[in-house]
N, C-alpha and C positions, 0 to 999 in steps of 0.2 A: 981371513978377510972381508969386510965392511962395505957398503957402499952406498950412495943415494939415487935411487932409482929415476930421479929428474932432476937432475942439479944440487946444488948444495940446500936447496929449501927441501926437497922432497924426501920421501921419505926412506927413511936408513933401514937398511936389511944386509943382515950379515952377523959375522964376530968379532969382537973389541975384544983381545984378552980372553977373561972369562965371563965376557956379557955377551947373551946372543940377541939382537931385534928380527922383528919377524913382523911383517901385515898378515892380518888374518879377520876376515868380513870387514873388510874397511877401515881396522882398527890398528894401530903401531902397539905390539908386544916386548916390551925388556925381562929376558929372565938371565937367570946366572946359567953357565953351561953346565949340563947334566955330568952328573959323576959317572965314570966307569962301573959298569957290573958286571957279572961271568955271565953270559949270554950261553952259555952250554951246561948250565945247570939245570938240576931236573925241576925245579922250581919257577925257573922264567921256561922253559919250553911247556909245562903247564900252563900257564899266566898266558904265554900267547896262543896256546892250543884253545884255551876256553874263550879267549876273544874271537878267535879266528869263527868259532862256532855261533858267538853272539851274532855276528857281523853275518854268518850266511842265512840263520835265519831272522834277521831284521831286515836283511833282502827281499828274503821272501814273503814277511807280513805287509812289507810296502810295495810290492810289485803292482796290488791294483789303485787304478788314478785315483778313484775315489776316497781309500785311505790315504793316498798321498795327499792329495788336497785335505785334508781333515788333521793331519798332524801340524801341515804347515801354519793351518788356523789357528790351532789350540795355543790356550796359555801353557805352558807344560816346562820343567827342569829342561835344559838343553838349546843349543845355537841354532839347533833349526831340524825339520822334519828325520832326520835320520838319527840322530844324537838323543832328540827326546822320545824314541823307540828304543834306544839302545839303553839308557839311563831306565826306563821303566822294567824292560826286562831284564836288566844288570843281573838279581840276586836268583833268577830261576835260572838260569842258563847253565850248565855243568857240564863236565869232560865227558861224562856216558849219558844225559839224559837231561831233559827239557825237564824243568821242575813246575808242580802246581802252583798258580800264578801267576804264570807268565801271558801275556795278550797281548790284542791289539790296540785295545782302548785306555786311557789313563783308570786306574783305581776311582771308583764311583759307589755312591751307596745306593745307587739302584741295581739291584744284582739281575743278572739272569738266569733263570732257574732252568733248566735241561733234562729230561728226562727220557727213559726209552730209546737210546741210541743204536740203531742199529743200519750194517752197511753191505750189501748186498753186493753182485755183480756191477752195478751201474749207478747208485743212489746213495745217500744217506737221508736216514728219514730219525725225526726225533719229534717229540712233544716242547715246548717252551710255553714258558708265562715270565713278565716280567712283573719284578717284586719292588717298587716303587716306594722310594723315599716319600717323592712328593707327586702325589697324585694330577697333577698339570705339567710334568715332566715329561716327554718323550711320548705326547700322544701321537695316537695316529694321523695320518701314516708317518711312518719311520723307514727305514730300510735295514733287513736282517742280515746280517754277513755270514758265511759261517768258512771257515778257512779249516784247511785239510792238510795234513804235514805229515811225511815221511823222512826219517832222519837213517842215514848211512843205509845207502844199499847196496846191496852185494850185487857183483859183477864176476863171468866166469871168462878166465884166459885159458892160452896156454899152459900159461905157469900155475893154476888153479884157482882157488876159489879165491877173490879178494874183495874186502869189505873196505867201501869207499867213505869217504870223508862228507858225501852230497848232503845236502838238508831239501828238500824240493817241497813246492807246496800249490796248494791251486786255491784261489778264492773264486766263490761263487754268492750271490745273493738277492735276494727279492723283497719287493714291496709289501709291507704290509698295512693294506687300508685299513681293516677293523680287526677285533680283538672281540671274543669270548668274554661274559661278565666277568666269571668267577674261576674258569677254568685252562688247562693246557689249549693250545692251540697246536694241532701235527704240522710240520713241512716235510717238503722235500728239497734235496738240492743233488746234483750231478755234477760230480767234479769231471776234467777236462782227462777224454779217455788214456792219455798218457799213464796220467796219474792213478788210475784205475788199475793197470796192469804192475806199474811200478809198486803196487803196493804188496804183491806179493814175493817181491823181492828186497824190502826192507825191513830192518832191524827192530824201528819201532815206530809207532804212527798215533798222529797225535790230533784233536778235532776243538777249534775255538769259536764260538757262538756271541756276538755281541751286536746290538744295534746301537744306529748311531741316525742323525735325523738335522739339517741344517733349518731351524727354528728362523722364518722369514721374518715375522713378526717382533722379534727380538735380536734378527743379526746375528746370529751366533750358535753356537754348535751344540748339542745334546746327545749325551751316547749313556749305556749303560757299561756297568763293570762287565769285563770278558769272562766266560765260561770256557774252562779248562778241562780235559778228559784225555786221559793215554786210554786209546785202545787196543782190544786184542792186538796179538801177534796174528799176522796175516801169512807168513813164510811158513809154509809146510817142514814139518817135522824132518823130513828126509833133508833137508836141506839146510840142517842146523847143525852139522859135523864140522868137526875140528879141522878135517882132514878131509881133503876132495883129490881122490885117485890116490893117496897115499901121501898126498902135498899139503903141507900145514897151511892153515887160513891164514894169510895175507892181510894187515891192516895199512889204509893207505893215512890215518888221521893221527 
């Protein structure tokens, strides 16, 4: 049943026959009623799982207030800062893993080069260098962001070892005031203490690095492409058994 939201001159919302009217972001959209489909088929279930994973990753990449403000302001495909980031990463999130190419900045000709990544008990250390397509782009000072991501954490319960569908992440950053003329710059980041412990219960770990700057003179953002790398597995070998105390490993995703 359809109705006007504020008298006969208001917005029409609801269904009339096979036509559906709805208000979205201040605009009225009218479309045909969607056809029914099998909601229990394997293909539909997989599609929903992948979409759910994209949303979980999306929420973690947008967690930092500075990155939220960045995606609200830039010109990219999508209606808002959530859908813009979702569209940017859509091809790179699968059911089993996050693929190379995923990032928290739009694709850019200014590349972020990273080498010698190490992570000890406390810190992520690496060397980076910006390979600019335009030498006047992203001039210091700019902010270097490092996002540490864990995918599918294992938990222990009375029913056995359970692999949860959790994606968790922590974003750290530092301002780069100066660059060396030709070489790589060493940096060190310290993620939150909780995620530093959780990495030993994660099936996969990833790191993303990118530079973002708001250019006051041009009154717009500048950014680099996102560097992406899957890190080595932190989980001890003795925790990788298919069974725990004789009980088969359970998955929640």
